[in-house]
N, C-alpha and C positions, 0 to 999 in steps of 0.2 A: 389547663389553667385552673388554679384554685378558686373556689367560690368564696367570696367575701360577703358576710352577712352583718349588717349593722342594725341593731335594735332601733325601731322607729322613735321610741321615747328618748333614747340616748341621743339619736341624731337631732331630734327636736331641741334638746337641751344645748347641744353644741351650737346649733344655728341661732337660737334665741339668745344664748349667752354672748355670741359674737355681736349680735345686733345691739344688745344692751351695753356691752363694753364699748362699741363704737360710739354710741350715743353719749356715753359719759366722757370718753376721752377726747372726742373731737367734734367740732361743728361740721355739719355736712358740707362736702365739697361741691355738691350740686348747686345750681343757680337758685338762691332762695326765692327770687321773684317768680321764676317759672314754677318752682315747687308750690308756692302759695297760690298761684293762678290755677294750676291743675287741681290742687286739693279743694279749694273753695268751690270750684265748679261742681265737684262731686258731693261735697258735704255741706249741708246747711243746718245751722243751729240757731234757735231763737232763745235769747236769754230771758228767763222768767225772773230770776234774782241774779244780780251781779253786784256784789258788794264793792265799795271803793277800797282799793288796796294800794300799798306802796309798789314801787317799780319792780319789774322782773329782773332778777340778778342772774349771774352766770357762774356756776361752780367750776366750770371748765374742766381741766384735767385733774380733778380732785374727787375723792370719795367722801365728800362732806355734805351730801344732800340733807342729812338730818339737821345740820346746823342752819343751812339756808332756809329750810322749811320752818324750823322753830323760831329763828330770828324774824322771818317775815311775819309769822303768826303774832309775835309780841309787838312788832311794829304796828300791825293792824289793830291789836288790842289798844295800843296807845292812841292810834288814829281815831278809833271809835269813841274813846273816852274824852279825848282832848281836841281832836281835829288836827293835831300836829302830824306831819309826815316825816318821820325820822329815818335816817339811814344808819343802822347800827352794825357794828363789826361782827362778822361771822368768825373771822380768824382768831379773834381774842378768845372766843369759846373753844374753838378747835385746838388752840395751843394748850389750854389748861387741860382739856380732855386727853390729848396726847400724853401729857406728863402724868396725869393720874391713872391712865390706863397702864402706863409703864410701871408705876408703883404696884398696881394690883397684879400685873403679869409676873413681876419679880417675886412678890410675896406668895404667889401660888406656884412657884417653881416653874413657871412657863406653861402651866396647864390650863390657861384660858386663851381666848382669842385676843391677838393684838393686831389691830388693823385700823385703817382710816375711818371705817364705818362707825356709826353710833345709833342711838335710839332717840325717840321723841323726848325722853326725859333728860337728856344731856344739857340742853340749853338752860332750863330752869335750875338744874344742878349747879352750873357754873355761875349763873347770876346770883344764886343764893350764897354760894361759898366764896366767889372771887369778884363779883360785880360785873359790870358791863361798860363798854366804851363806844363812842361813835365810830363810824367807818373812817372818817377823816383822821382820827387819832391812831388807829391801828388797822392797816390794810393787810398785813401779813405777806407782803411782796418784797422780800429782802434779798432776793436771789437772782436778779437780772431778768425777770419775766414781768409782763404787764397783765397777765392772767394767771389764775391759780393753776400751778403745774406741780403736782406733788409726787410724781413718780420717784424722783431721786430722794426726796425727803422721806417718803414712806420706806423705801429700801434701806436707807441709812438707819432710821429708827428701829426697824425690824431686826436688822442685823446686829445692832448694838444691844438691844435688850435680850436677844437670844444668846449672844455671847456672854452677857452678864450672868444669866441663870445657869450657864455651864460651869461657873466658878473656876475660871482658868487658874486662879491662885491656889486651887485645890481645897484649902481649908475653909474659907469664908468669902463673902462678897466684901469688897473694899468699901470704905466710906466715901469714895470719890465718884462712884458711878452716877449718882443723881446729878452732880454738878456737870459731869460729862454730857448727860442727857440734855440738861438746860443749855449747854453750849451749842448742841446741834439745833435745838429749837430757836435759840437766839439768832444763830447764823442764817437760818432760812426764813423765819417768820418775824424776827425782830424782838428786842427786849420789851417786856410788858411795862408800860408806864406806871410809875407810882402816883403821879399827879398829872393833870392836863387841864388846859383851858378850853372851854367850849362856850361859845356865844357870850363871851365876857365874864364867865364864872369859872372858878377853879374847883376841880373835883378830884377825888380819888375814884377808881373804878367802883368801889363799894358805895360811895356817896352818890355817884351818878346813877347807879342802879336803883338806889332808894328814891332818887328824885323822879324816876319814871312812874312811880305809884303802882307797881305791880308786885304781887306776892304769889309765889308758887303754891301757897295754900288755897288759892282761888281757882285752881285748875285741876283737871282730872284726866288720867289716861285710861282708856277702855279698850277691850277686845271682846271676842266672842268665840269661845271654844268649849267643847263638851268634856274635855279631859280634866277639867276642874269645875267645881260647882259654880253656878251662877250667883251673882250678887256677893261674891267674895273676891278679894284680891289674890293675885298670884304673880310670881316672877315669870314672865313670858320666856319660854325656852328657845331663844334665838341667840346666835353668837354675838350680835352687836349690842345685846342688853348687858354690857359689861358692868353696869351699876347694879345688876340684879334687882332692878326696880320693879315695883308692883303695878299691875294693871287690873282694874276692876272688870269683872267678867259679866257680860249681859247677853241675853238671847239676840240672835241676828236681827230680828225685826225691831228690837229696841235700839240696837246700835244704829240702824238707819234712821229710826225716829229721832234719835239725839242729833244726828247731822241735820235732818230736815228742820227740827225745831231751832237749832243754832242759826241756820241760814235765815229762817223766817224772822228771827229776832236780831239780825245784823251781826252775828258772830261767825268768824271763819273757823276752820277746823284743820288741824294738822292731820295728814293722812299718810300712813306708812303702808306700802303695798308691794305686791309682786308685780314687776313690770317685764319679766322674762317670758311673756306670752306673745305668740304671733299676732294676737289681736290688739296688743299695745302698740299703736302706730303713732308715735309721738310727733313725727314730722308731718303727718296728716291731721294731727290735732284731735285724735280720738282713741278711745280704748273700749273694745267690745270683746265678748267671749262667745264667738259664734258656734253654732252646732256644727259638728264635723260633717263635711260633705259626704254624701253617699258614694259608695264605690261605683265607678264606671263599669257597667256590665258589658259594654260593647266588645266584641271579639272573644268573649268567654264562652265556655261550653254551655253555661246557663242561658246565654242569649239565644241559643238555637231553639230552645224550648219555651222561653218566656218572651212574648212579643213586647218589644220596646217601642213605645209610642213616641217616635222622634219628633213628629209634628207638634205634639202637645208640649214636649220638652223645649223645643225651639220657641214656641209661643210664650212659655213661662219665662224664658230668659229675657225676652223682649219686654215683658210686663214688669214694671217697676214695683218691687215689693219691699215691705219693711224688713230689716235685717232680722233673721231668726237667731236667737241666742239660747244658750242652755238655761234650764231651770235649776236654780241653786236652792238647796235646802240646808238646814243646819247640819244634817248628816253628811251631805256631799261636800260641804265646805270643810268639815272636820277631816273627812277622808283625804281631801287634797292636801291638807296640812300634814297629816300623819304620813302620807306617802312622799312628802317633801316635793309635791308638785306646786305647792304654794310656798314661796320662799320670801325671806325678808330682804328686799332689794333696794327700795327707794322711798325717800320721804318727800312729800309735796304738801300743798295747802288747798283745801276745798274752799272756794270763794263764791260759789253761786250755783244756781239751778237752771237748766235749760231743757229744751225739747227739740227733737228733729221734726221733719215735715210729716212723719207718721204719728206724731204724738207721743213717742217714746221719751222718757225722762232721762236726763244725764246730769251728773255733777260737773260744774265748771271748776277746773283745777289750775292753780298757778304752779308752774314748774320752775326749775332753776338751771335750765340748760340754754339760757340766752333767749333771744327773740327771733332767731332766723327760722321760724316755722310759720305755718299758714295762719295761726291765730296769735302770733307775736308772743309766744312763750306760755300761752294757756292751752289747755286741751279739755276735751269733753269725755267723761267716763260714764259708761252705761251702768244702770242699776245692777244688772247681773254681774258685770265685772266687779263692781264694788262689793257685792255680796260674796263673791267667790274669792277675791284676791286681796281683800283688806287684811292687813296684819293687825293694825291698831289705829286708834285715833287719840287726839289730845284736844281738850276743849275747855272753855270757861264753864265752871260749875253752874253758873246762872243759865246756861244754854240747855241744861239737862231738864227734860220735862219733869214736872213735880212728882208724878206718880212713880217714875223711874228713880228719881233722886231719893224718894222715901224708901224704896227697896234697898238702895245702896247706903242709906244712912247718912246722906250728905245734905 
């Protein structure tokens, strides 16, 4: 019988990718009530800061987390400034990004990524260039579903733009291709309204965005990597950064200091991160990055010569201990990124600070996978996990500590 060897890191990627895909494409089939009961009995968190935020949404079977996180962030900026709790349309932004991504894909002869994913910069890009609308005006559900289900749409769009760049007419691309793209988007998401009435007033998408009192100039995207100089902007090299947008680069300790200062002053933070880790247990409402378990020596040749103190091992298992997590440095974080162990997976929103019963600090995070989890759509992310697996953040410039803002020239 042939021996089949599977590299452990490759196997890990298969397993965690399946978990992440399942979490994005479907709500757990397990009994939510039982899941909540079991998880809460095991995990206790005490909120230190929990900012008031708009309701948890459900991106369902769509790869549009970036838009749910960004839209929620701006909703909460409005709530902080005015007290109003608005429900703004995610799919309005998604539709415009699909179209503009297609333009760039065709203009680059198909040599960039074309997919549902996006970056933290996409929502302000749409608001600045195309405006915004309320959820009740544009839900993007024009295809017989009551929840976002984009498998067919994504496949149709991808096949279409890939066919266009092949130039099937041989000589050039026709003048009709863009209208054909709009037809697909209209069919699935609906036509974009030129005007609409909201709370007794008539708006265009542009005038409505202006009425919200937000300016993209008041916000900043940041990251922390050593392959570019600190306190300088650079285009983060991930496939979903299709805008080739710039992120300000700061040391890791300052990235965390910005988040802490934001929360202390009532500002939420958009958080893009790698969630394809075994320690990202969203159903249990937590994300940690534990130290790898030591190899079990029982039954090995070594165990014949090295005494294994089983009694002490058993006692240690019975004794409740604080979870042991890896120590993250700027260098180890960079190495994870360079080896592509840290990947650009998911966008969420940091809305608070908490601690477990051992005194370990966690960020409270608002997700967009519905509320059928033990913390009703929120989860708690450990500081080592944040340090290791953060891709980037987006925050109000007022939330940046003054000494860091001075270094960045803002």
